[in-house]
N, C-alpha and C positions, 0 to 999 in steps of 0.2 A: 503494500499499497502506499504509496507516494504521499512525501512530509507535503504536498502542494493538494491533496486530496480536501474535498469538502467536508468534513463531517457532519454536519447539517444535513447535506444532502442525502449522503449514503443511508443516514439514519433514518430518514424518511422512507428510501427506496426499500431498506432492510423490514421496517415495520411494513409494508405495503404489500411484498413479497414474501416474508416470511414463511419457511418452508420445513419440514417434516424431514427427517432422513431415516431409512428405511431399505432392508435389501428383498426384492422379490422376483420368480420367475417367470420364466415365459408364460400368457395366461393359455388355459387349458383349451378355449376358441381359437387359439391361433392353432395351437397344436391340432385340434380337430380340421382346422381348415387346411393345414397342409396335409393331412392323411385324406381329405376326401380327394381334394387336387389330383394325386398320387393312386388314388384306386378309380377316380371317373366321375363323373354324374351319376354315370348309370348306377350304380353299387348305395348311392350316397339316401341317407336317409331320408323323411321330409322335411326335420329340421337341419339336415346337413347342405339340403338343396335352397333353403332358406338364407345362408349364410353366402351360398352360392351368386344368389340372386340378388343380394344385395345390392343397392348404388356402387360407383366404383367415385374416384375422388380426382378433382383436378386440381383444384391449393388447397393450402392448408397455413397456419397460422395458427401462434404458441402468443398466450397474452400471461400475466403475473401466473393466475395459478390456473387458466383456462384456457380452449381449446375450438375454434374453428374452421371447417372442410366445406367447402363448396364440391358438393357431385359433380358428377360431368353431366347432370340432365341439369343441372342448374339450381339444385334446393342447394338452403344453405342450412350448416348444422353446428350447433356449439353445446359443450360441456364442460363441466369441471365447477370451479369456487363461480358462484352468481351472486358475492355479498352488495354489489352493487346495481344489479341486474344485469350486468356483461351478458350473461346469456340470450335475453333477448325474447322470455319465454312468457312475461308477464309473471314471474316469481322473483323472489330474492334465493331459492333454494337452488341447493348445489344441486347436480348432477353426476352420476357416474357412468352415465349412458349417454349416448349423442341424442338431442333434440331438436327438433326443427324450427326455426327461426321463417315462423307466417307461412307463405306458400307461391311467395314471389321466385322469382329466378334471377339471380346473381354474377356477376363475372370475375370480382376482385373483393377480398376481404382481409382484414388487418385487424389485429387485436392490440390494444394497451395492455398496462398494468390490472387495470378496473372498468374499461371500456374498449366497446369495440365499434366498427365501421366497418361500409360496406356500399361497393355500387353495382346496382342494380341494370338491368340488361337495358334498359331504355335512358339511362344513364344519369338517374338520380342518384344523391349518395343520401344516407341512412345512418345513425351512428345511436348508440345505446351504451347505458350502464351507468360508472360513476361521472359525477360531470361538476365535483366542487370548482372547478378551473376552469371552465367552460370549455373542455376539450368536445363534445359533442357539437359545438359549432349551431346549436340549434337558438342561441340568444338570450340562453339563460344559463343557470349555474343549479337548475335543476335536476336529481339523476333521474334513469328513466329506465324502465324496464321493457319496455318493448321498443322498435325503431320509431326513429324521429326526423321527419327530412329536416336537412342540410340546406337550408335556403328554397330556390325552385329551379334552378341550374339544372338543364337536361343533359349537359355534356362533361360528368364527369369519370376519368379513363380510371386513377387508381388511388387508393388512399394508403397511407401509412399512419399507423395511432402510434403512440410514444405513451409513457407511464403517466403523462399530466399537458402532452400537446400532441396535436393531429397538425398532418398536412397531405395535401390533394394536389394532382396536376388533373387539368382538364383539357380537355383535347383539342384544343388551340396553344398546350403546350405553357399558358401561364400555369405558376406554383401562387399557390395558396395555402399557409397556417390559421390556427387558432387555438388557444387555449393558455397555459400557464407561459409568462414570457418572462421570467423572470432573470433568468441567465441570456435574455436577448436569444433565445433557440427560434422565435417566430421568423428571426432574420428582418425585421420590418424597423430596428430600431429599440431602444429601452421602452418606448412606453408603445401601446398600455401594455402593465403589469400584467392582466388579465383582458384576454381579447374573446368573447364566447360567440363571433361570428366569423368568416372567414377573411381575412385579408390578404393582399395580393404581396409578395414577396419580389422587388421590384419592375422593373418591366419585361423582362425576358420573357421569349414566346418558343424556347427550346427544350425545356426540361423535361426528360423523358422519365427519374426517374427519382425517388428521393425516401429515404431514412431519416426516421427520427429516434435519435438515443435518449437518455434521461434531461439534460441540459442543455444538448448541442444536434444539428441538423444536418445532414451531407444528402449533396443529389450529384446526379450526372447528365449533364445536357448533350442535344444531339451531336456536337462535336467530337464528345469523349472526353470533354474536361469536367474535373470533379471539383467541386465545388463545397465550403463548410461555415459556418457557423454557429455563434452561441458559445459558451461555456468552451475552454480550454486549461482546463486545473489539473491536466495530465498531457497537453499534449494533442487531444481528441481531435483538434481540426487539423493537424498534418502541417502546419504554416511553418513547422520550425522555430518557435516561442509559446510561453504560458498564456499568449495575452488573447484576451473575449473577443470577437465580431460579431458587433449587431447587424450584418447584412453580408449576404455570402462572399467569401473569400477563395479565390481560384487555388486549389493546391497544386503549387509546381506550376508547371509549363506543358507537362505532357500531354497529349491524346491516347484515346486508344481504352481508356476506362471505358468498362461494359457494366460494371454492379457496388454496389458499396452496403457495406452493413453499419447500422450506429449499435453499438450496445453501450451500455453506462456511460463509462467514461473511458472506451476506444472504440476506434473505428477500425473496419476492412475494406479492402477492396479487390476487384479482378482489373486487372490493368492488361492486355493484349495476351491475353491467358495465365498470366505471371500472378502471384498474390501478396498484397502487400495488407500488412497493420501500423496499426500506431496507436500513441494513447499509455492509460494504463494497461501496468503488467503485473497486479499484485499475484494474480492465480496464472499465470503464466497464457493468457488469453490472446497475445499476440503471436502466440507460436513460436517466441523465442525467449530463451533466457535472459535477465538481467532487470534494470528498471523499467520507468515510462519512456516513449518515445513520442519527441515531437515531430517526429517528419516521418514516412513512410519507411519501413523497412522490409525487402523484400524477402517471404519465410519460403526455404529452400529454393532450389534450383528449378522445379517444375514449372510447366508452359500451358499446363493441360487444364486449366482449374475453371469450373465453368459456371458455378452458381457460390453465393456465401450467405450466411446469416448469420448474424452477431445479434445478443440480446444481456441486459445484466453484465457478467465477465465469461461466458462462454463464446464460444465458435465453434461454426462448422462452414463445410464446404463441400463440394461435388467435383471429382474430375469427368472429363469425358469418356475416361474409359468404366463407366457408372459405380465407383469406389466414391463410397461416403468417411470423411474424415471428423473429428471436431476435438479440440480442445480447449486450457481452463480450467474453468471451476470447474467443480464434480465432487461435490459434496454431497449431490442428490442421484448420482449416476446419471448427468446427463450428457455426458462424452460418448457415453453408448459403449464404451469398451468391456464392462464386466466388472469393474471398481467405481471407488467412490475416491479415486487418489489425484488430486488437479496434474493435469498434464503441460506442461512448456510447448510442447510442441504437437505436431498433427498422430494424431490415433487412429488409426484403420477402423469404425466402426463395422464389425464380423468380417467376411469374405464375399458378400455379397457385390458384385456388379453392376446391379440393376437399378442404382438409384438415379433414378434420371431425370425426376418430376419435382415437386414444389418441395422447401425445405425452411422447417425455421427453428428456430431454438430462444429460449429465456433460463429457466433453471428446468424446464422439459422442451425435450427434441421431438420435431415430429417430422417424417419425410416420405415423399411418394416415388415408390417404384414404378417401373417400366410398366406392368398389369394394371395400374393405378390402384393396387392397392397402398394402403395409408400404415403406417409402425409410429409409432411412438415409444418415449422412456425418457427415463430420468424420475424429477420430482412429482407425485400423485396427490398432495395433500388436500387438494380438493376434487379428487376425482378427474383429472385432465386425462388420465390416461386410457379413460373408458373401457375400464377393465372390470369393474362394478365393484372393487376395492380401494384406498387409502394408501395400499404398500407401493413404497418406490419401486422403481425398477431400473436397471443398471442397462441391461441390452433392449434392444426394437423386441416389439411384440404385436402384433396385429391388430388393426381396430374397423370392427364390423358397423357402419351405417344399415338401419331400420331398413328391412325390404321395402 
């Protein structure tokens, strides 16, 4: 932990995402599905056929202690902790099995610590859950247990939810942020302190992706340039110093950035297939040994990295060969390597080479395989692994959506 770390920010983060630690084996449901696939559907029991008929998954997101996924038919499902209504089912009851959010069809979803936001197929944006810092963007600070529309625009393309702020990109390439702005993470200056409706970040119309950390935000533009802003307490902006930024500042001069992921106080990105990380490194979440880094440092020499995810103090990434790797904090098994030992270098998650779909990690991780099957591991204190228990798991097990 760096001496520059803001202790008050970390204390709030920890209180919001305090998790239990326990070990658990692969779920029986996962083993049953594997056996059924081997034997073929002809010999399957009615229960096994129901499992095989369950919807497959096109995207997944991991919140502080909840999970949401969009099925390949456009349905949205959430499960896990629900103290703020972040599951969107009209209650504040935790769920250890996937629960569908209404009947609309969706294209993009992202989960913060205690809230969730998603884009429908009609281009409208909806948020729900905790709203004490205006992170739902509905003009209030009232928490919601069902989706509430953000404004009236029908041109939203993608959304990214942080612990207490949210950012989204429209189809015209403009970037908008709202929620908590204590560390200027909205990119609109030091004021307002809280924004409960979306504010445009600058005037650029070429944003293609955005990622929200705890007190900072980063995004990639169409030219392959990378930009970050907000808190730089541990160098998480990648600008070579610890100075905060009130507006987007370019990270170096290189182009070729294709993805970025902002964690609690660290950031990782992919540039021309190579993996780079910077910021806090107390748990090895940068993938290298040593203290914090204020500028990007390359992780290994591989140039086949294709997808990156980071949140809290853990990072995961997949390669073009379909392998999955995680590192950093591992107290709840969120690295997925069968242990609870923190890792300062990428550790392979099993031996599968079919991790080619969506990827998300906080204190639990989830990823999608080639067959659109969803697998999760790590912390399970709120039932976010969807196995009917609250026992942690240090290796992936398959999650089945209801048929």
